[in-house]
C-alpha positions in Angstrom: 67.5 -119.4 -120.8 66.8 -118.5 -124.7 64.4 -119.9 -126.7 65.0 -120.1 -130.5 61.9 -121.4 -133.2 64.2 -121.5 -136.1 68.0 -121.1 -136.1 67.8 -117.4 -138.2 69.0 -115.5 -135.6 71.0 -118.0 -133.8 74.3 -116.8 -131.9 75.9 -118.7 -128.8 79.7 -118.7 -128.0 81.3 -122.1 -128.3 78.4 -123.6 -128.4 78.5 -127.2 -126.6 75.1 -129.0 -128.1 72.8 -131.7 -127.0 69.9 -133.0 -129.3 66.9 -135.4 -129.0 63.2 -135.9 -128.0 63.5 -135.2 -124.2 60.3 -136.1 -123.8 59.6 -136.5 -120.4 62.9 -134.9 -119.3 63.7 -137.7 -117.0 66.3 -138.7 -114.8 68.8 -140.1 -117.6 68.0 -136.9 -119.8 68.9 -135.1 -116.7 72.3 -137.2 -116.7 72.9 -135.8 -120.6 72.0 -132.1 -119.5 74.3 -131.8 -116.3 77.3 -133.1 -118.6 76.3 -130.7 -121.1 76.3 -127.6 -118.4 79.9 -129.5 -117.3 81.2 -129.4 -120.5 79.9 -125.4 -121.4 81.4 -124.4 -118.1 84.7 -126.5 -118.8 85.3 -124.9 -122.3 83.8 -121.6 -121.2 80.9 -121.7 -123.5 77.5 -122.3 -124.2 75.0 -124.8 -123.2 72.4 -126.2 -126.0 69.6 -128.0 -126.4 68.4 -128.7 -130.0 64.8 -130.4 -130.0 61.9 -130.7 -132.2 58.1 -129.5 -132.6 55.8 -131.4 -133.4 57.2 -134.9 -132.0 59.2 -136.5 -135.0 56.2 -139.5 -135.1 53.6 -137.5 -135.2 55.4 -135.9 -139.0 56.7 -139.5 -140.3 53.4 -141.6 -139.2 50.7 -138.9 -138.9 48.2 -142.2 -139.0 49.5 -143.7 -136.2 46.8 -142.7 -133.3 49.4 -145.0 -130.4 51.8 -141.5 -129.5 50.8 -141.1 -126.1 53.8 -138.2 -124.9 54.9 -137.6 -121.2 55.5 -134.0 -121.9 53.7 -131.0 -123.7 56.1 -128.5 -125.6 55.5 -126.0 -122.5 55.9 -128.4 -120.0 59.4 -129.2 -121.8 60.0 -125.5 -122.3 59.8 -124.9 -117.9 61.2 -128.0 -117.4 64.4 -127.3 -119.3 63.9 -123.4 -118.0 64.5 -125.1 -114.1 67.7 -127.0 -115.3 69.8 -123.7 -116.2 70.1 -124.0 -119.8 71.8 -121.4 -122.0 69.7 -121.9 -125.2 66.9 -124.3 -126.4 66.1 -124.6 -129.9 63.2 -125.8 -130.4 63.5 -127.0 -134.0 60.0 -127.3 -136.8 60.5 -131.3 -137.5 59.0 -131.4 -141.1 59.2 -134.3 -143.9 61.9 -132.3 -145.5 64.3 -131.9 -142.1 63.7 -135.9 -141.8 65.2 -136.2 -145.2 68.6 -134.8 -144.1 71.2 -137.8 -144.1 73.3 -137.8 -140.4 76.6 -135.6 -142.4 74.3 -133.2 -144.0 72.3 -132.4 -140.3 75.9 -132.2 -138.7 77.7 -129.9 -141.9 74.6 -128.0 -142.6 72.9 -127.7 -138.8 75.1 -128.0 -136.1 78.6 -126.7 -137.7 77.0 -124.5 -140.3 74.3 -122.7 -138.1 75.1 -123.7 -134.2 78.6 -122.8 -134.5 79.3 -126.4 -132.7 82.5 -127.1 -130.3 81.2 -129.9 -128.9 78.3 -132.4 -128.8 77.2 -134.2 -125.5 74.9 -137.5 -126.7 73.0 -140.5 -125.0 74.1 -144.0 -125.0 72.2 -145.0 -127.7 71.6 -142.0 -129.9 71.0 -141.9 -133.2 70.0 -139.3 -136.1 69.8 -138.2 -139.8 67.7 -140.0 -142.1 66.1 -143.4 -141.2 68.5 -142.9 -137.7 71.5 -144.4 -139.5 74.2 -142.2 -137.6 75.2 -143.3 -134.7 78.1 -142.1 -132.2 80.6 -143.7 -134.8 79.6 -141.7 -137.5 79.9 -139.1 -135.0 83.6 -139.5 -134.1 84.5 -139.1 -137.8 83.1 -136.3 -138.8 84.2 -134.6 -135.7 87.7 -135.2 -136.3 86.9 -134.1 -140.0 84.8 -130.7 -138.7 86.7 -129.9 -135.3 84.4 -130.4 -132.6 84.5 -132.6 -129.8 81.8 -135.8 -129.1 81.3 -137.5 -125.6 78.8 -139.9 -125.1 76.8 -140.7 -122.0 76.5 -144.5 -120.2 73.1 -145.4 -119.4 71.5 -144.7 -116.4 69.7 -147.2 -114.4 67.5 -146.8 -111.4 67.0 -150.0 -109.0 69.1 -151.7 -112.0 66.7 -150.9 -114.4 67.5 -148.2 -117.5 65.9 -145.5 -117.7 63.5 -144.8 -120.4 60.7 -142.5 -121.8 59.5 -145.8 -122.8 59.5 -147.7 -119.5 58.1 -144.6 -118.0 54.8 -145.3 -120.1 54.5 -148.4 -119.3 54.5 -147.6 -115.7 52.2 -144.8 -116.7 49.7 -147.6 -118.4 50.0 -150.3 -115.1 48.9 -147.4 -113.1 52.3 -146.7 -111.3 53.1 -143.6 -110.9 55.5 -144.2 -108.1 57.3 -145.9 -110.4 57.1 -143.2 -113.0 58.0 -140.5 -110.2 61.5 -142.4 -109.6 62.0 -142.5 -113.7 61.1 -138.7 -113.8 62.4 -137.1 -110.7 59.3 -135.6 -110.3 55.7 -136.2 -110.2 53.9 -137.2 -113.2 51.4 -134.2 -114.1 48.2 -133.5 -116.4 47.3 -129.9 -116.9 43.9 -129.0 -118.6 40.6 -126.6 -118.6 37.9 -127.5 -116.2 35.1 -128.3 -118.0 31.4 -129.1 -117.4 30.2 -132.1 -116.5 27.6 -134.2 -115.2 27.5 -132.8 -111.3 27.2 -136.4 -110.3 29.7 -135.8 -107.5 28.0 -132.8 -106.1 24.7 -134.8 -105.2 27.0 -136.7 -103.5 29.1 -134.5 -101.5 32.3 -134.7 -103.7 32.0 -132.4 -106.2 34.4 -132.8 -109.0 36.2 -130.7 -112.1 36.2 -132.6 -115.0 39.1 -132.0 -117.2 40.4 -131.3 -120.5 44.1 -131.8 -121.4 45.5 -129.5 -123.9 47.4 -132.0 -125.9 45.4 -135.5 -126.7 48.7 -137.0 -127.3 49.5 -136.3 -123.3 49.6 -139.8 -121.3 46.5 -140.2 -118.8 47.9 -142.8 -116.5 45.3 -146.5 -115.8 42.0 -146.2 -115.3 42.0 -145.7 -111.2 41.5 -143.2 -108.6 44.9 -141.6 -107.7 45.6 -139.3 -104.7 47.4 -136.0 -106.5 48.3 -132.4 -105.8 46.3 -130.0 -107.6 47.4 -126.6 -108.7 44.6 -124.1 -109.1 46.1 -120.3 -110.0 49.5 -121.1 -108.3 48.1 -122.9 -105.2 48.8 -126.2 -104.2 45.6 -128.1 -102.8 45.2 -131.8 -101.9 43.0 -134.2 -104.0 41.5 -137.4 -105.3 41.2 -138.1 -109.4 39.3 -140.3 -111.1 39.9 -141.9 -114.7 37.5 -143.8 -116.3 36.5 -144.2 -120.0 33.2 -142.2 -121.6 33.7 -142.9 -125.4 33.4 -139.6 -127.4 32.7 -136.7 -124.4 35.9 -135.2 -124.5 39.5 -135.4 -126.1 41.7 -136.6 -124.0 44.0 -139.4 -125.2 42.1 -142.6 -125.4 39.0 -140.7 -124.1 39.1 -140.7 -120.6 37.5 -138.4 -118.2 39.7 -137.3 -115.8 37.1 -136.0 -112.8 39.1 -134.0 -109.8 37.7 -133.9 -106.1 40.1 -131.1 -104.6 39.8 -131.7 -100.6 38.5 -128.2 -98.5 37.8 -126.5 -101.3 34.7 -124.8 -102.9 35.2 -122.0 -105.6 33.8 -122.1 -109.3 36.9 -122.9 -111.3 35.1 -123.8 -114.7 37.1 -122.7 -117.5 40.3 -122.5 -115.5 43.7 -123.7 -116.2 44.2 -126.4 -113.4 47.5 -129.0 -113.3 47.3 -132.5 -111.3 50.6 -133.9 -109.8 50.3 -137.9 -109.3 51.1 -138.8 -106.1 49.9 -142.9 -105.4 47.5 -145.0 -106.8 44.3 -145.5 -103.9 42.9 -148.2 -106.1 41.2 -149.5 -109.6 38.0 -148.3 -111.1 35.3 -150.5 -110.5 31.4 -150.4 -110.5 28.9 -150.1 -107.3 25.4 -151.4 -106.4 24.0 -147.2 -106.3 25.0 -144.2 -105.1 25.2 -145.0 -101.6 27.9 -147.9 -101.8 29.9 -145.5 -104.0 29.5 -142.3 -101.9 30.9 -145.1 -98.5 34.0 -145.6 -101.3 34.4 -142.7 -101.7 34.3 -141.1 -98.0 37.3 -144.5 -97.7 39.0 -143.0 -100.8 39.8 -139.5 -99.5 40.7 -141.1 -95.9 43.4 -142.4 -98.6 44.2 -139.5 -100.1 44.6 -137.6 -96.8 47.2 -140.6 -95.7 49.2 -140.4 -99.2 49.5 -136.8 -99.2 50.6 -135.9 -95.6 
């Protein structure tokens, strides 16, 4: 997969293109991408995904603190690469770019710079200044400018439409299993191991405190979860506690993320690790002393092993 951060030297044979933020690269996105690949093979062309960095809302509403993303740019790149795309364009989203009308975007960017032969869009796709462009606008432009356009119907899982917003809601409720059903993979967080209070070590449950790489990355609801932990390319079982300690860290909503890796005793301070959320064990709760806490941690470990086995 070729990655392009601008279109200065972009070249593709009969470019078959789709456009969007693709936050999470969930099952709905994957259906669009599958059709993109099918058409590029049918037309003997090359598949092109056109996405943005930063997320448009970060530029258009910089004072809005509520934006929570399902995937960082690097995660999005890895997910796209695993799907076998020919070209990934990560276009710089700016105020100037946002002012392009939908017909200017199609004419100048899609036709003028990408050389588009076909466009694939999702059921609710809108584009251009004020999101005024829609499928009917594209049909009119495609007839005038000589490219094909196809719209896919919405994807449903268990009679529920798949969308990034529904995945965010599931994570807000701690329902990481439902999030996986929509994503097609376990939701993950990646960050650096930083110094903590070392309370877990005193209890026989040493924890690694995680500071995520992107403060906009969504952290699931407070609670204890069974996770698979990726350290240096090796997968381990673990359990993670998510809670709140204001001003202590830079994670989204100031949440602390403390993971106990089962059967693990290595110094991983300042290492990058990834947590893959499998299931929720329980809500966060307050205990009457350390003995009660330790007993609960022992039960949590049994539950984690059961979920992960």
